[in-house]
C-alpha positions in Angstrom: -26.9 2.0 0.1 -23.7 3.3 1.8 -21.9 0.1 1.0 -22.9 0.2 -2.6 -21.8 3.8 -3.0 -18.5 3.0 -1.1 -17.7 0.1 -3.4 -18.6 2.1 -6.5 -16.2 4.9 -5.4 -13.4 2.4 -4.8 -13.8 0.8 -8.2 -14.0 4.1 -9.9 -10.7 5.2 -8.4 -9.0 1.9 -9.2 -10.3 2.0 -12.8 -9.1 5.6 -13.2 -5.6 4.7 -11.9 -5.5 1.6 -14.1 -6.3 3.6 -17.2 -3.8 6.2 -16.3 -1.0 3.7 -15.7 -1.7 1.9 -19.0 -1.6 5.2 -20.9 1.6 6.3 -19.1 3.3 3.0 -20.0 2.3 3.5 -23.6 0.7 0.0 -23.9 -2.5 1.3 -25.5 -4.1 4.6 -26.3 -6.3 6.0 -23.5 -9.6 6.0 -25.3 -9.8 2.2 -26.0 -8.8 1.5 -22.4 -11.5 3.7 -21.0 -14.0 2.1 -23.4 -13.2 -1.4 -22.2 -11.1 -1.1 -19.0 -12.0 -4.4 -17.4 -11.2 -6.9 -20.2 -8.0 -8.1 -18.6 -8.6 -7.0 -15.0 -8.7 -9.9 -12.5 -10.2 -9.0 -9.1 -7.9 -10.6 -6.5 -9.0 -9.7 -3.0 -11.6 -7.5 -1.3 -11.9 -7.1 2.4 -14.6 -5.3 4.4 -14.7 -4.9 8.1 -16.1 -2.8 11.0 -13.6 -0.9 13.1 -14.1 0.5 16.6 -11.7 2.9 18.2 -12.3 3.2 22.0 -10.1 6.3 22.2 -12.3 8.2 19.7 -15.5 6.3 20.5 -16.8 5.9 17.0 -17.5 3.0 14.6 -16.0 3.0 11.1 -16.5 0.9 8.0 -13.3 -0.2 6.3 -12.8 -1.4 2.8 -9.6 -2.8 1.2 -9.5 -3.9 -2.4 -6.7 -5.3 -4.5 -6.9 -5.8 -8.3 -4.2 -7.4 -10.6 -4.1 -6.6 -14.3 -1.8 -7.5 -17.2 -0.7 -9.3 -14.7 2.1 -7.0 -13.6 0.0 -3.9 -12.7 -1.5 -3.9 -9.3 -4.1 -1.5 -8.0 -4.8 -1.1 -4.3 -7.6 0.8 -2.6 -8.3 1.3 1.1 -11.0 3.6 2.5 -12.7 4.4 5.8 -16.2 5.7 6.3 -16.8 7.3 9.7 -20.4 6.3 10.6 -20.7 9.1 13.1 -19.4 12.1 11.2 -19.9 10.7 7.7 -16.4 11.5 6.7 -14.9 9.4 3.9 -11.1 9.0 3.7 -9.3 6.9 1.1 -5.9 6.1 -0.4 -5.4 4.4 -3.8 -2.3 3.4 -5.8 -1.5 1.8 -9.1 1.9 0.0 -9.3 3.9 -1.6 -12.1 5.4 -4.7 -10.3 8.9 -6.0 -10.8 9.8 -9.3 -9.1 13.0 -11.3 -8.5 11.1 -14.5 -9.4 7.6 -16.0 -10.0 5.1 -16.1 -7.1 5.1 -19.5 -5.4 1.6 -20.8 -5.0 0.6 -22.2 -1.6 3.9 -21.0 -0.1 4.5 -18.3 2.6 7.9 -17.4 1.1 7.6 -15.1 -1.8 10.2 -13.3 -4.0 11.2 -9.7 -3.5 8.7 -7.4 -5.2 9.3 -3.8 -6.3 6.4 -1.5 -7.4 6.5 1.9 -9.0 3.5 4.0 -10.0 1.1 6.7 -9.1 -1.6 7.3 -6.5 -4.3 9.6 -5.1 -5.5 10.2 -1.6 -8.2 12.3 0.1 -5.6 13.8 2.5 -4.0 15.7 -0.4 -7.1 16.9 -2.1 -7.0 14.2 -4.8 -3.8 15.5 -6.2 -1.7 12.6 -7.7 1.6 11.6 -6.3 4.4 9.3 -7.3 4.6 6.0 -5.4 7.1 3.2 -4.8 6.9 0.1 -2.7 9.2 -2.9 -1.9 8.1 -6.0 0.0 9.4 -9.5 1.0 7.8 -12.5 2.7 9.6 -15.5 4.1 8.7 -18.5 6.2 10.4 -19.0 9.5 11.1 -22.4 11.1 9.5 -25.5 9.6 6.1 -25.4 8.0 4.0 -22.5 6.8 2.6 -21.2 10.1 5.2 -18.6 11.0 5.9 -15.7 8.6 8.2 -12.7 8.5 6.9 -9.8 6.4 8.7 -6.5 5.6 7.4 -3.7 3.5 8.5 -0.1 2.7 6.6 2.6 1.0 7.6 6.0 -0.5 5.3 8.7 -1.8 6.5 11.9 -3.4 4.4 14.9 -4.4 6.1 16.2 -7.6 4.8 19.8 -7.1 6.0 20.4 -3.5 8.7 17.8 -3.4 7.2 16.6 -0.1 8.1 13.0 0.6 6.5 10.4 2.9 8.4 7.3 3.9 7.0 4.4 6.0 7.9 0.8 6.6 6.4 -2.1 8.5 8.0 -5.3 9.9 5.8 -8.1 11.0 6.2 -11.6 12.5 3.1 -13.6 12.6 2.2 -17.1 14.0 -0.9 -19.0 13.2 -2.1 -21.3 16.1 -4.3 -24.0 14.5 -7.2 -25.3 16.6 -6.5 -22.8 19.4 -10.0 -23.6 20.6 -12.4 -26.4 19.4 -13.7 -24.2 16.5 -11.2 -21.4 16.1 -7.6 -20.7 14.9 -5.7 -17.8 16.4 -3.2 -15.6 14.6 -0.7 -13.5 16.7 1.3 -10.8 15.0 3.9 -8.5 16.4 6.2 -5.9 14.8 7.1 -2.3 14.3 5.7 0.6 12.3 8.5 2.9 11.1 7.7 6.5 10.0 9.8 9.4 8.8 7.9 12.7 9.1 6.7 14.1 5.8 8.9 17.1 4.8 10.0 18.9 1.7 13.5 18.5 0.4 16.0 20.8 2.0 19.0 22.6 0.6 22.4 21.0 1.1 23.7 21.3 4.6 20.2 22.2 6.0 20.1 19.0 8.1 17.9 16.0 8.4 14.3 16.1 7.3 13.1 14.5 10.5 13.8 11.7 13.1 12.7 8.2 12.5 9.6 7.2 14.6 9.1 3.5 15.6 5.8 2.3 17.1 5.1 -1.2 18.3 2.4 -3.2 16.6 0.5 -6.1 18.1 -2.5 -8.0 16.8 -4.7 -11.0 17.8 -7.1 -12.4 15.2 -9.5 -15.3 15.2 -11.9 -16.2 12.4 -13.6 -12.8 12.3 -12.7 -10.8 15.4 -9.5 -8.9 15.9 -7.9 -6.9 18.6 -5.0 -4.6 17.6 -2.5 -2.2 19.2 -1.1 0.4 16.7 0.3 3.9 17.1 -0.4 3.8 20.8 -4.1 2.9 20.6 -6.1 -0.2 20.9 -8.9 -1.0 18.4 -11.4 -3.8 17.7 -12.3 -5.1 14.2 -14.9 -7.5 12.9 -14.5 -8.9 9.3 -17.8 -8.9 7.3 
């Protein structure tokens, strides 16, 4: 029952964002889109996992969902259900995607992608915000087993002018047949974060110092051990 409710909530948020984005872009009136919003939506990827944080000593259920429509509108949803306290936190965005070239099937290297759109999050009381993202993936060395990924995100609250800026840089290496029955993926990188702050008047100074945290991850078929923001965590993919 909790999983069904969790999935329904994520799909409702994604559908709402999709309808709003289509209406804002002027492609079709809002009423026909709501009446039949899934006609040209193609589910791309859904991930569910269990997450245990030893520092807080509680188990959480994680859900990530990505939906592509039109096909240049992308909806993303991630949520966390705390199984101890019952708290449900989520973050959802809908982006119009612009790319420097077509996606390359079965290739690690992908063109530069820019997304602009809107989003909602439980941390801001479901108030919508403006969102932008840019990402790039390239293959390192020979083959497709080593990848460099870079991504930057910007979120702006139009009412308070508060802006959130984050970025991630990752280098990952897949070790095939690490054991007789398992592959191993090792990922290392940095999480970059600028403190959220409202715009200041000219000459008021910087809005905050850049914070850089190391990131480390070891993943096999289902299990994963991660170090992020100074804490270790354990995940199991369902």
